[in-house]
VOGU-3710 file (C-alpha; in Angstrom, 3 decimals, decimal comma):
1> mqphpthrwl> 2,960/6,744/-23,341  2,172/3,188/-23,701  3,029/0,732/-20,485  6,364/-0,398/-20,308  6,775/-3,713/-21,970  8,768/-5,875/-19,454  8,327/-6,489/-15,901  10,920/-4,374/-14,275  11,922/-4,098/-10,472  13,650/-1,922/-7,967
11> rwpsepsrsr> 16,560/-0,225/-9,445  18,991/-1,189/-6,284  21,610/1,765/-6,293  24,112/-0,802/-5,257  25,096/-4,533/-5,631  22,385/-4,680/-8,186  22,339/-7,900/-8,852  22,679/-9,235/-5,327  19,405/-11,167/-4,217  17,520/-9,456/-1,314
21> lafgadynpe> 13,996/-8,938/0,012  13,155/-5,479/0,388  12,160/-4,577/4,009  11,342/-0,815/5,569  8,300/1,383/5,685  6,488/4,843/4,621  9,076/7,439/5,973  7,756/11,118/7,088  10,949/12,762/8,553  9,028/16,119/7,423
31> qwprhiwdad> 6,876/15,332/10,751  10,114/15,944/12,898  12,688/17,911/13,961  16,374/17,242/11,903  18,098/15,785/14,678  15,186/12,740/14,887  16,538/11,954/11,266  20,266/10,953/12,434  18,236/8,507/15,172  16,362/7,155/12,513
41> vramqaagvn> 18,831/5,915/9,883  20,943/4,540/12,569  17,710/2,681/13,945  16,552/1,486/10,205  20,378/0,017/9,953  19,694/-2,001/13,035  16,483/-2,898/12,043  17,771/-4,269/8,636  15,834/-1,465/6,495  16,820/-1,333/3,041
51> ivslaifswa> 14,304/0,679/1,314  11,683/3,777/2,750  8,882/5,381/0,421  9,752/8,957/0,785  7,123/12,285/0,099  3,922/10,421/0,181  2,328/13,461/1,505  4,759/16,221/1,566  3,175/18,446/-1,498  2,711/21,007/0,965
61> riqpqadvwd> 5,930/20,911/2,265  7,318/20,697/-0,996  5,261/23,480/-2,432  4,343/25,855/0,315  2,820/28,698/-2,402  1,961/28,051/-5,959  5,050/29,582/-7,181  7,301/28,524/-4,235  9,544/25,495/-4,058  11,635/23,971/-1,104
71> fawldevmdl> 13,604/21,120/-1,882  16,212/21,561/0,372  14,956/19,082/3,380  14,048/16,413/0,679  17,460/16,768/-0,571  19,243/16,376/2,642  16,850/13,613/3,429  17,432/11,382/0,001  21,332/12,406/0,651  21,280/10,939/4,542
81> lhahgiavdl> 19,337/7,636/3,403  21,892/6,788/0,604  24,599/7,395/2,967  23,327/4,684/5,063  22,287/2,168/2,195  19,075/2,787/2,495  16,928/3,053/-0,918  14,321/5,522/-1,492  10,804/4,691/-3,206  10,136/8,603/-3,790
91> atataspppw> 6,163/9,314/-4,196  4,988/11,959/-6,388  3,639/13,693/-3,447  0,225/14,084/-5,266  -2,144/12,289/-3,025  -3,082/15,504/-0,715  -3,629/18,728/-2,579  -2,065/21,735/-0,470  -4,463/24,381/1,454  -3,336/27,085/-1,043
101> lstmhpeilp> -4,361/25,209/-4,219  -7,934/24,132/-2,578  -8,250/27,919/-1,471  -6,961/29,209/-5,062  -9,297/26,423/-6,999  -12,263/24,974/-5,084  -13,397/23,409/-8,189  -10,917/20,422/-7,627  -13,334/19,229/-4,936  -14,985/16,254/-4,885
111> vdrdgrtiwp> -18,531/15,878/-4,894  -20,522/12,986/-3,421  -23,779/11,582/-5,110  -26,196/14,003/-2,698  -24,370/17,005/-4,194  -22,175/17,956/-1,076  -18,828/19,160/-1,711  -15,925/17,598/0,094  -13,753/19,915/1,723  -10,385/19,840/2,819
121> garqhwrpts> -9,090/18,430/6,000  -8,578/14,977/5,932  -6,496/13,387/2,328  -7,291/13,054/-1,292  -10,009/16,124/-1,721  -9,434/15,898/-5,546  -11,594/15,050/-8,361  -9,647/12,578/-10,673  -11,596/14,501/-13,725  -10,458/18,073/-12,641
131> pifrshalrl> -8,387/19,375/-15,648  -6,742/22,215/-12,762  -5,636/19,129/-10,311  -4,266/17,263/-12,970  -2,223/20,118/-14,636  -0,976/21,286/-11,167  -0,426/17,932/-9,848  1,618/17,132/-13,378  3,903/19,971/-12,647  4,680/18,813/-9,113
141> tralaeryrd> 5,230/15,327/-10,998  7,922/16,572/-13,543  9,751/19,099/-11,146  10,373/16,040/-8,504  11,538/13,883/-11,426  13,825/16,369/-13,154  15,308/17,254/-9,195  16,062/13,510/-8,642  16,531/11,885/-11,602  20,409/11,514/-11,143
151> hpaltawhvs> 20,074/10,919/-7,408  21,711/7,340/-6,426  19,080/6,748/-3,657  16,313/6,671/-6,366  15,205/3,028/-6,847  11,837/3,404/-8,248  8,767/5,609/-8,385  5,600/5,883/-6,226  2,157/7,807/-8,251  0,413/9,515/-5,347
161> nelgadnayd> -0,952/6,985/-2,863  -3,737/4,128/-2,612  -5,541/6,078/-5,623  -9,033/5,991/-5,062  -9,178/4,845/-1,301  -11,075/8,091/-0,809  -12,245/9,696/-3,704  -13,339/6,904/-5,991  -16,426/8,411/-6,838  -16,952/12,123/-7,703
171> ysddaatafr> -20,194/13,067/-9,312  -18,729/16,692/-9,843  -19,634/18,346/-13,212  -15,900/17,735/-14,352  -16,997/13,819/-13,632  -20,015/14,491/-16,097  -18,437/15,954/-18,538  -15,664/12,920/-18,257  -18,286/10,248/-17,938  -19,987/11,535/-21,413
181> hwlrlrygtl> -16,542/11,318/-22,954  -15,685/7,712/-21,562  -19,536/6,619/-22,852  -18,705/8,277/-26,250  -15,730/6,033/-26,486  -17,111/2,807/-24,966  -20,776/2,871/-27,279  -20,218/5,686/-29,928  -24,008/6,519/-30,477  -26,783/7,614/-28,268
191> eainrawatt> -29,149/5,053/-29,485  -26,059/2,097/-28,230  -26,391/3,863/-25,155  -30,455/3,817/-24,949  -29,985/-0,302/-25,981  -27,431/-0,816/-23,443  -29,078/1,072/-20,399  -32,391/-0,417/-21,747  -33,778/3,507/-20,904  -37,093/2,578/-22,286
201> fwsqqysdwt> -38,132/1,546/-18,469  -38,767/4,589/-16,680  -38,726/6,769/-19,446  -34,898/7,376/-19,542  -34,623/7,499/-23,005  -31,627/10,240/-24,205  -31,938/12,405/-26,865  -28,730/14,509/-26,528  -25,094/13,647/-24,803  -25,758/16,683/-22,281
211> qilpprlatt> -28,521/14,572/-20,294  -26,142/12,087/-19,143  -25,181/12,466/-15,608  -23,422/10,102/-13,147  -25,731/8,168/-10,583  -26,318/10,961/-8,054  -28,840/10,762/-5,410  -32,636/9,941/-7,284  -36,222/9,279/-5,985  -35,619/5,327/-6,149
221> hpnptqqldf> -33,171/3,132/-7,673  -31,095/4,534/-10,210  -30,623/2,775/-13,621  -28,452/-0,414/-12,721  -26,627/-0,250/-16,051  -25,561/3,268/-15,161  -24,495/2,648/-11,925  -22,404/-0,423/-13,519  -20,591/2,108/-16,254  -20,228/4,699/-13,721
231> krfssdalkd> -17,786/2,516/-11,568  -16,087/1,025/-14,320  -15,492/4,715/-15,587  -14,435/5,866/-12,064  -12,031/2,892/-12,330  -10,426/4,223/-15,773  -10,700/7,844/-14,641  -8,123/6,638/-11,809  -6,270/4,698/-13,894  -5,970/7,747/-16,698
241> hlraersvly> -4,737/9,376/-13,639  -2,058/7,207/-12,867  -0,601/6,849/-16,652  -0,685/10,887/-16,721  1,621/10,723/-13,811  3,691/7,518/-15,315  4,258/9,168/-18,704  6,004/12,540/-17,040  7,821/10,166/-15,073  9,052/7,711/-17,959
251> evtpdipvtt> 9,816/10,802/-20,419  12,198/12,389/-17,789  13,666/9,134/-15,716  13,050/5,957/-18,227  15,162/3,803/-16,348  13,514/4,136/-13,413  10,644/1,699/-12,760  7,330/3,249/-11,751  4,481/1,864/-9,921  1,510/2,745/-7,210
261> nfmvmgwska> 0,245/0,927/-4,151  -3,039/-1,253/-5,074  -5,496/-2,030/-1,783  -6,426/-5,485/-2,748  -7,744/-6,242/0,841  -11,087/-6,792/2,726  -13,812/-5,139/1,224  -12,009/-2,529/-0,861  -13,757/-2,655/-4,252  -13,582/0,496/-6,110
271> inyadwaaev> -10,517/0,082/-8,366  -10,556/-2,986/-11,077  -7,147/-3,785/-10,220  -6,995/-6,769/-12,907  -7,643/-3,982/-15,876  -4,531/-1,820/-13,619  -1,906/-4,491/-13,327  -0,546/-3,596/-16,534  -0,201/0,070/-16,066  2,703/-0,756/-13,774
281> dfvandhytt> 6,179/-1,922/-13,877  5,626/-4,271/-10,784  2,511/-4,484/-8,847  2,507/-2,966/-5,268  -0,280/-3,705/-3,043  -1,375/-2,255/0,828  -2,743/-4,790/3,026  -4,280/-4,298/6,603  -5,881/-7,392/8,438  -10,105/-7,714/8,658
291> pgpqahdels> -10,984/-8,451/12,329  -12,478/-12,195/12,520  -12,100/-15,688/12,518  -10,762/-15,706/8,816  -8,347/-12,961/9,279  -5,383/-14,564/8,252  -7,281/-16,461/5,553  -8,164/-13,105/4,218  -4,671/-11,928/4,083  -3,473/-15,297/2,504
301> fsanltanla> -6,361/-14,807/-0,071  -5,479/-11,296/-0,822  -1,537/-12,143/-0,853  -2,473/-14,775/-3,762  -4,863/-12,327/-5,611  -1,886/-9,813/-5,640  0,558/-12,307/-6,681  -1,836/-13,202/-9,656  -2,587/-9,979/-10,604  1,016/-9,791/-11,160
311> ggrpwylmeh> 1,349/-12,793/-13,040  3,494/-14,617/-10,585  6,562/-12,422/-10,907  7,245/-10,636/-7,556  5,337/-8,136/-6,289  5,852/-5,359/-3,461  3,866/-4,950/-0,155  3,974/-1,457/-0,134  2,056/-1,281/3,258  0,659/-3,459/6,064
321> stsalnwqpi> 0,744/-2,916/10,034  3,408/-3,872/13,001  0,746/-4,105/15,276  -2,502/-2,336/16,080  -4,314/-0,074/13,379  -6,191/3,391/14,083  -9,229/2,935/12,176  -11,076/0,209/13,136  -13,883/0,240/15,637  -11,775/-1,633/17,967
331> nlakapgema> -8,162/-1,578/17,022  -6,459/-4,664/18,811  -2,590/-5,033/19,067  -1,043/-8,284/17,565  -0,120/-11,235/18,890  3,120/-12,230/19,580  4,729/-14,099/16,406  1,811/-12,421/14,101  3,158/-9,653/12,521  6,134/-12,298/11,529
341> rdslthvahg> 3,726/-14,557/10,173  1,662/-11,858/8,419  4,831/-10,855/6,602  6,593/-14,154/5,848  2,469/-15,083/4,596  3,065/-12,306/1,894  6,474/-13,307/0,801  5,306/-16,541/0,632  2,766/-15,385/-2,309  5,415/-13,994/-4,229
351> adavcffqwr> 6,244/-10,699/-2,325  9,586/-9,718/-2,621  9,231/-6,415/-0,916  8,348/-5,768/2,999  6,877/-2,883/4,230  4,805/-0,836/6,714  2,884/2,219/7,356  4,955/3,573/8,899  8,809/3,951/9,949  8,707/6,153/13,250
361> qsaagaekyh> 4,807/6,277/14,561  3,339/9,656/14,535  3,245/12,020/17,333  0,271/13,917/16,347  -2,380/13,695/13,318  -5,184/11,487/12,549  -2,861/8,481/12,803  -0,643/8,766/15,657  -2,850/5,675/17,335  -1,574/3,366/13,876
371> samlphagvd> 1,222/1,282/14,951  4,567/1,549/13,387  8,369/-0,074/12,924  9,381/2,041/15,817  6,802/2,923/18,271  5,839/5,292/20,776  7,715/3,679/23,226  10,959/3,731/21,406  13,678/1,086/20,208  13,259/-0,281/23,815
381> stifravtdl> 10,082/-2,060/22,790  8,605/-5,450/21,866  7,574/-4,135/18,810  10,843/-2,681/17,457  12,737/-6,080/18,535  10,230/-7,690/16,715  10,944/-5,520/13,439  14,561/-6,473/13,772  13,861/-10,028/13,969  12,136/-9,961/10,870
391> gatlrdlaev> 14,939/-8,027/9,257  17,141/-10,526/9,903  14,599/-13,623/8,979  14,366/-11,630/5,889  18,085/-11,526/5,428  18,077/-15,157/5,712  15,422/-15,770/3,280  17,713/-13,703/0,700  17,943/-16,834/-1,766  14,150/-16,749/-2,189
401> agttrrpaga> 14,020/-13,064/-4,060  13,172/-13,598/-7,544  11,553/-16,829/-7,498  8,408/-17,117/-8,915  5,102/-18,618/-7,440  4,423/-21,660/-8,291  0,874/-22,166/-9,802  -1,405/-24,179/-8,051  -3,692/-27,682/-9,235  -7,212/-25,257/-8,334
411> aivfdwesww> -8,172/-21,896/-8,709  -10,893/-19,564/-7,540  -11,587/-17,120/-10,191  -12,289/-13,633/-8,661  -14,161/-10,821/-10,956  -14,376/-7,202/-10,153  -17,703/-6,674/-12,318  -19,557/-9,305/-10,911  -18,530/-7,850/-7,457  -19,931/-4,795/-8,304
421> taehdahpsd> -22,964/-5,780/-10,011  -23,923/-8,715/-8,001  -24,182/-6,382/-4,743  -26,505/-3,953/-6,495  -29,643/-2,466/-5,003  -32,825/-3,791/-6,102  -32,410/-7,323/-6,349  -33,515/-10,692/-4,435  -31,420/-10,344/-1,402  -29,374/-7,312/-0,296
431> rlryrqeald> -27,431/-9,482/1,987  -25,240/-11,347/-0,682  -21,426/-10,545/-0,559  -19,257/-11,685/-3,097  -16,171/-11,408/-1,836  -16,862/-13,099/1,557  -18,446/-16,281/-0,463  -15,321/-16,172/-2,523  -12,925/-16,304/0,806  -15,372/-19,056/2,216
441> wytaflelgi> -14,255/-21,009/-1,078  -10,476/-20,113/0,131  -10,916/-21,373/3,670  -12,580/-24,186/2,669  -9,324/-25,120/0,414  -7,016/-24,444/3,391  -9,010/-26,533/5,632  -8,547/-29,554/3,073  -4,992/-28,780/2,626  -4,853/-27,805/-0,939
451> radvvpvdap> -3,378/-25,210/-2,640  -5,234/-22,734/-4,542  -4,557/-19,733/-6,756  -6,977/-17,022/-6,666  -7,096/-15,671/-10,302  -8,401/-12,415/-12,114  -11,605/-13,505/-14,562  -9,434/-12,973/-17,969  -6,550/-15,309/-16,308  -5,798/-18,249/-18,574
461> lhrygllvap> -7,768/-21,227/-17,197  -6,483/-24,124/-18,526  -3,659/-24,578/-16,649  -6,305/-25,297/-13,752  -7,924/-28,998/-13,000  -10,305/-27,655/-10,699  -12,115/-23,664/-11,519  -14,190/-22,424/-8,814  -16,414/-19,150/-9,847  -18,465/-18,083/-6,974
471> ilhvvpgala> -21,320/-15,955/-7,917  -20,456/-15,171/-11,373  -22,761/-12,549/-11,679  -21,551/-10,822/-15,259  -21,203/-13,650/-17,953  -20,672/-12,059/-21,306  -21,376/-14,148/-24,003  -17,220/-14,545/-24,746  -16,966/-15,481/-21,206  -19,682/-18,028/-21,182
481> drlrgyvagg> -17,449/-19,587/-24,282  -14,693/-19,850/-22,379  -15,941/-21,367/-19,816  -17,693/-24,101/-22,024  -14,368/-24,608/-23,612  -12,795/-25,092/-20,374  -14,868/-27,843/-19,547  -14,964/-29,314/-22,684  -11,182/-29,981/-22,427  -11,272/-31,356/-19,668
491> ghlvttyfsg> -11,078/-28,614/-17,044  -13,998/-29,208/-13,782  -16,042/-25,692/-13,029  -18,049/-24,936/-9,970  -19,761/-22,224/-9,730  -22,696/-20,971/-7,078  -26,146/-19,527/-6,780  -26,420/-16,011/-8,655  -24,068/-16,962/-11,516  -24,323/-16,544/-14,861
501> ivdehdhvwl> -27,577/-14,235/-14,509  -26,634/-11,428/-16,590  -24,518/-9,894/-19,738  -22,030/-7,174/-19,654  -25,234/-4,831/-19,985  -26,565/-5,967/-16,307  -29,246/-7,734/-19,003  -30,670/-10,904/-17,652  -30,146/-13,945/-20,148  -33,250/-15,073/-20,785
511> dgypgalrdl> -35,098/-18,341/-20,839  -34,386/-19,550/-16,968  -31,088/-19,243/-14,714  -28,717/-19,738/-14,369  -28,976/-18,044/-17,924  -25,056/-18,136/-19,653  -24,668/-20,983/-17,699  -27,662/-23,151/-18,088  -26,869/-25,783/-20,514  -23,490/-26,270/-18,923
521> lgirieefap> -24,616/-27,008/-15,652  -27,287/-29,008/-17,116  -30,169/-27,179/-14,948  -33,115/-24,524/-15,177  -33,970/-22,438/-12,256  -37,515/-20,572/-12,919  -37,280/-18,019/-9,803  -34,944/-17,466/-6,846  -35,268/-18,193/-3,263  -33,418/-16,115/-1,174
531> lpdeqsveld> -33,693/-17,135/2,405  -34,706/-14,627/5,495  -32,167/-13,822/7,846  -33,532/-16,358/10,736  -33,849/-19,017/8,017  -31,644/-21,973/7,116  -31,786/-25,072/5,376  -30,320/-28,543/6,003  -28,816/-30,655/2,993  -29,074/-34,620/2,989
541> ngtvgtlwtd> -25,196/-34,214/3,291  -25,270/-33,324/6,445  -24,566/-29,485/5,637  -26,513/-26,286/6,558  -27,323/-23,662/4,196  -28,437/-19,837/4,636  -28,735/-16,885/2,484  -29,869/-18,759/-0,629  -31,675/-21,505/-2,169  -33,111/-22,084/-5,865
551> ridltdsate> -35,905/-24,385/-7,337  -33,639/-26,372/-9,685  -34,908/-28,575/-12,283  -32,390/-30,684/-14,100  -32,456/-30,547/-18,094  -29,939/-32,949/-19,097  -29,722/-36,710/-17,805  -25,778/-36,475/-17,240  -26,775/-33,687/-14,647  -26,339/-35,677/-11,014
561> vlarygnggq> -27,696/-34,654/-7,740  -24,997/-34,849/-5,312  -27,141/-33,329/-2,452  -31,048/-32,623/-1,793  -32,476/-30,004/0,399  -34,058/-31,708/3,597  -36,352/-29,553/4,682  -37,718/-26,262/3,649  -39,663/-24,995/0,591  -36,888/-26,674/-1,296
571> tgrpaitrra> -37,541/-29,914/0,347  -36,620/-32,876/-1,282  -35,015/-31,055/-4,611  -31,606/-30,782/-5,741  -29,550/-28,171/-4,092  -25,632/-29,639/-5,418  -25,519/-30,640/-8,812  -22,558/-32,062/-11,218  -22,830/-32,592/-15,075  -20,097/-34,644/-16,392
581> vesgsaayvs> -19,250/-33,698/-19,915  -16,704/-35,854/-21,620  -13,427/-35,851/-19,180  -14,807/-32,538/-17,644  -17,497/-31,532/-15,491  -19,828/-28,680/-14,139  -21,218/-28,728/-10,882  -23,559/-25,993/-8,911  -23,963/-24,956/-5,424  -27,406/-23,305/-4,822
591> trlrpaglav> -27,074/-22,132/-0,818  -24,150/-20,420/1,119  -22,710/-22,976/3,049  -19,778/-21,422/4,540  -16,551/-23,004/4,851  -17,362/-26,156/6,963  -19,924/-26,988/4,540  -18,115/-26,167/1,553  -14,997/-28,289/3,131  -17,527/-31,217/2,826
601> vladlaerag> -18,486/-30,404/-1,008  -15,336/-29,578/-2,030  -13,498/-32,789/-0,834  -15,484/-34,402/-3,398  -15,547/-32,254/-6,375  -11,530/-32,161/-5,721  -11,403/-35,782/-5,331  -13,315/-36,268/-8,842  -11,378/-33,697/-10,263  -8,359/-35,704/-9,472
611> ihselppglr> -6,805/-32,620/-6,969  -4,966/-33,645/-3,905  -2,726/-31,988/-1,323  0,575/-31,746/-1,006  0,716/-32,046/2,202  1,154/-35,179/5,058  -2,368/-35,892/5,961  -1,281/-34,668/9,310  -0,997/-31,030/8,498  -3,954/-30,847/6,466
621> grvelavrgp> -5,680/-27,967/7,373  -3,535/-27,110/10,234  -0,639/-25,582/7,707  -1,172/-23,511/4,939  1,319/-24,595/1,847  2,485/-22,258/-0,455  5,274/-22,167/-3,190  7,678/-20,334/-4,918  10,589/-22,501/-7,201  11,663/-24,909/-5,046
631> ywflinrtgq> 11,050/-23,028/-1,773  8,098/-24,632/0,238  6,370/-21,714/2,739  4,960/-23,949/5,390  2,435/-21,394/7,274  1,088/-22,708/11,082  -2,653/-21,919/11,290  -3,270/-23,416/14,551  -2,333/-22,263/18,409  -0,604/-25,381/18,213
641> lldisavgge> 3,510/-26,661/17,869  3,277/-28,619/14,910  5,881/-31,377/14,309  6,295/-30,827/10,329  9,297/-33,484/9,838  7,470/-35,516/7,598  7,286/-32,870/5,028  11,111/-32,841/4,200  13,317/-30,718/2,740  16,219/-28,009/3,800
651> rlgagtaila> 15,153/-25,718/6,298  16,364/-21,803/5,773  17,300/-20,023/8,525  17,428/-21,034/12,084  14,628/-23,797/13,795  13,702/-27,058/14,054  11,304/-29,429/12,715  8,695/-27,894/15,245  6,479/-25,142/13,590  5,238/-23,024/16,320
661> prgvavlrra> 1,792/-21,514/16,825  1,345/-18,649/14,161  4,829/-19,653/12,776  6,272/-19,977/9,530  8,695/-22,519/7,932  10,761/-21,926/4,366  11,751/-25,164/3,377  14,205/-26,106/-0,082  13,037/-29,120/-1,520  15,068/-30,959/-4,388
671> avldsagk> 12,245/-32,348/-5,873  8,816/-30,697/-6,196  5,482/-32,328/-7,006  3,566/-30,994/-9,649  0,430/-29,166/-8,867  -1,940/-31,971/-8,572  -0,141/-33,343/-5,556  1,245/-36,186/-7,825
//
């Protein structure tokens, strides 16, 4: 069955037309005795919770044996939640197979690239391509759908959980069979495979389909195109599982929207979510912050990208944390105000649901030290009071629900295939980090007070006056044509080192770098010049570069040099260039400048492109701005009190013209500036 053709939001059991922001968490009542459930729903009501995700890891409780089912406890929980006005996003419970299934069918267990079986004891111990696992998972999905199809609490279906978080890459015999089938559909013939994979190198030509395997442990570097195709296949295999469960749900409950929780966060890169977004009725995402100086910038970056995966429509923040995590080397508690700021930043970028893992902090198990809405300390705790305050804030912001996120005048292009491929082995440098470079550009935009979208590479580009495509490594011919058309139409493109180098088969574009973008940029590079860890270079614009340099030759008289290298192996040679193309331009940055240096370069390029900040000068860099319809979200990036009276507009909820450290203000403005700040 094909994806539902339109965006469908939560089916609220009562007052479906009332504007509201969803607020809640994963709820795991099976971990607790029955009397706790009553205390839970009372505390949920006190906190303003109106939705929970239920049964995510409940397979063994629902189906304790192959032919034994126990729905009585789930019936009771569903009824209890509904009686207290709490909607249920019901999971298909297929994320973690019960012990009886992996014991009866150990062939469902994943195998790593070294040939080792991944055993039960944690979660997601299943092969995405296992026919046996699929049949049992769909049997469970159908049983749940048929039992709860008419339950008034049911507001949405939650397929599995964080698909691919722990089992994205399986190298088993099932995976090998499915990989060959996927390759047949993609390439058709062995001859096409041999061409695409350049198998004349190292005597790898295939003469029979059965010879093709996943890129298992090898003596040295596996075939790079084989690696890329296996990443594509692995994302598609999990997408196929999503589709299979979704098809059952659509068949049995056609009026209930279906989603699954993405993981657009940190360095989670196994799934091409741009390719998955059309498979769900609404996009949902899990996000946990990564410690460091760009922690909140990364949160904003991920929320921004999620919003654009959702096409600007409302999306669902399925999981984030009230405070400390449990799976980082050192798990720090959030500072006062940080939980609310994090939550409202997601809302600023289009989330109409703010939910956490989890409702009640577990007393046992691997996540017992992961924070929750109701912590070990109970309702008489700082965290629960902050949760209750957040619930009240979200009620005050109810009118924002359903509004669309306003596009910016600038954008950063994000491409999963470039991320995968640019970080392959056997490259000029293994220090390159695709997402970090993109995040650095995002931070530079924030430092200048300029709104910028983060968009998948296949998004419409013409709406943006300035387009930054960092490390756009994989550039098929069609994408090169799109970028040329964008520039010819008056757009201003900026790209960086190691961009335009290979086509969709990971074959190098010949005749000099940056390959597919060489003529557009008006430059030519004969050889890469990556930098050792301890080495940096100075540019004559006062910035400092690390990681990479290029020996650039200009090939067009219209290409100007914006900065030159002041020392190192490229002394005196171009470091940053810009080629004018009628009313558009194409610029190239050949080294890693980090956010401070990029802000210097970006200020000039944005001015040339006519892109300006919409914020008053005194707030630029200190406040992040996001816009949904007529609502302006002002997010304090500093630890200082800020006067935001110069922005103007009617403030939603309680508050004054002073924005607290880590504070967020929401203003309703009668007049909205255009995306270029004019």
